[in-house]
LUMLUM-277364 format. One record per atom (N, C-alpha, C, O): residue in one letter; x, y, z. Coordinates in steps of 0.1 Angstrom, whole numbers, plus 5000, padded with zeros to 4 digits. Layout:
AXYZ...
# end
This chain:
X732844291498X732644201512X732544311523X733244411522X731744281533X731244361543X732444361553X732944251555X732844471559X734044451569X733444381581X734344361590X732444341584X732044261595X732644111591X732844021599X732744091578X733543961576X735043951578X735443831581X735744041578X736944051581X737343961592X738343891592X736543961601X737143871616X737243741611X738043671617X736743681600X736843541598X738443491592X739243411595X738543571584X739843551577X740943611588X742043561586X740843681597X741543751606X741843631618X742943631624X740743541620X740743451629X741643321623X742443261630X741343271608X742043211603X743543201604X744243111607X743843321599X745343381596X745943361609X746843281609X745543411622X745943401635X746143241637X747243181638X745143181637X745543011638X746442971630X747242891636X746743001618X747842951609X749242991614X750142911616X749243121617X750143191624X750743121634X751943091634X749843091645X750143021657X750842881656X751742831663X750142811643X750542661641X752342681636X753342621640X752342791625X753642781621X754642851632X755842811632X754242951643X755443001652X755842861660X757042831662X754742781662X755042671669X756142541664X756742451670X756142561652X757242471643X758842491649X759342591653X759342341648X760642361651X761642391639X762842371641X761042431627X761642471618X761842621621X760942691626X763042681619X763442841619X762642901607X762243011608X762542851598X762142911584X760742931587X760243041586X759842811591X758542821594X758142901602X757242971601X758942901615X758543031625X758843181619X758043271623X759743191611X759743301606X758643361596X758443481594X758043251590X757043301581X755943321591X755143411590X755743231602X754843251610X754643401617X753543441619X755743451621X755743601626X755143701616X754443791620X755443671603X754943781592X753443711589X752843781581X752943621593X751743571591X750743631604X749543661602X751443641617X750743681627X750643851622X749643921624X751843891617X751644041615X750744071607X750144181609X750243991596X749144011587X747844001593X746944071589X747643891603X746543891611X746344001622X745244021627X747444071625X747344201634X746744301624X745744361628X747144321611X746444411603X744944401601X744144491602X744744281598X743244251594X742644241608X741444271607X742944211621X742144261634X742044411635X740944461638X743044491634X743044631634X741944671624X741144761627X742044621613X740744681603X739344631608X738344701607X739344511614X737944501616X737444561631X736344601633X738644561640X738544621652X738044801653X737444861661X738644841642X738544981639X736845001636X736045071641X736744901625X735244931618X733944871631X732744891630X734644831639X733644761649X733844841661X733344811672X734544951660X734845041671X735244951682X734544971692X736244861683X736544761694X737944841696X738944771691X738244941701X739145001702X740344951711X741544981708X740044871722X740744791731X741544671721X742744651722X740544621713X741244531704X742244561694X743044471689X742144701690X743044761681X744444791686X745544791681X744144831701X745444861708X746144731713X747344731715X745544631715X746044511717X746944451706X748044391707X746144471694X746744431682X748144511678X749144441674X748144631680X749344701680X750444661688X751644661685X749944631702X751144551713X751344441706X752544421705X750744351701X751044221697X751844211684X752644111682X751544321675X752444351664X753744391666X754644371657X754044461679X755144501683X755944371686X757144361682X755344291694X755844161701X756244051689X757243971690X755444061678X755744001667X756944031658X757743951653X757144161657X758344211652X759644161660X760744131656X759244171671X760444151684X760643971677X761643941671X759843891678X759943761676X760443731663X761043631660X760243801656X760643811642X762443821642X763243731638X762643921646X764043971650X764743871657X765843831652X764343821667X765043701675X765043561668X765643461672X764343571661X764243401651X765243431639X765243341631X766043531637X766743551624X768243481627X768543461639X768743441619X770043341620X770843421628X771343371638X771243541626X772343611632X771843681642X772543781645X770843661649X770443731662X771143661675X771443541674X771243741686X771643671695X770543601705X769343611702X770943541716X769843451723X769443541733X768843481742X769643671735X769043731746X767843801742X767143861750
# end
């Protein structure tokens, strides 16, 4: 598979993650953050290949936000 095609599974994964994160179920939201992290990795791979370095930086920043979201979604986390 050509690396140019990685953008398609990255896009589908991102949409699926957004769907999951918007769920009222805490478990689905937690899964959504992990799916978002997978999409971040896919976008970074594609962005590096395409020399889209701003996209790579964006995905690293979004990955940090997804880690934060996953932590805040944990049952024992505080509401801050």
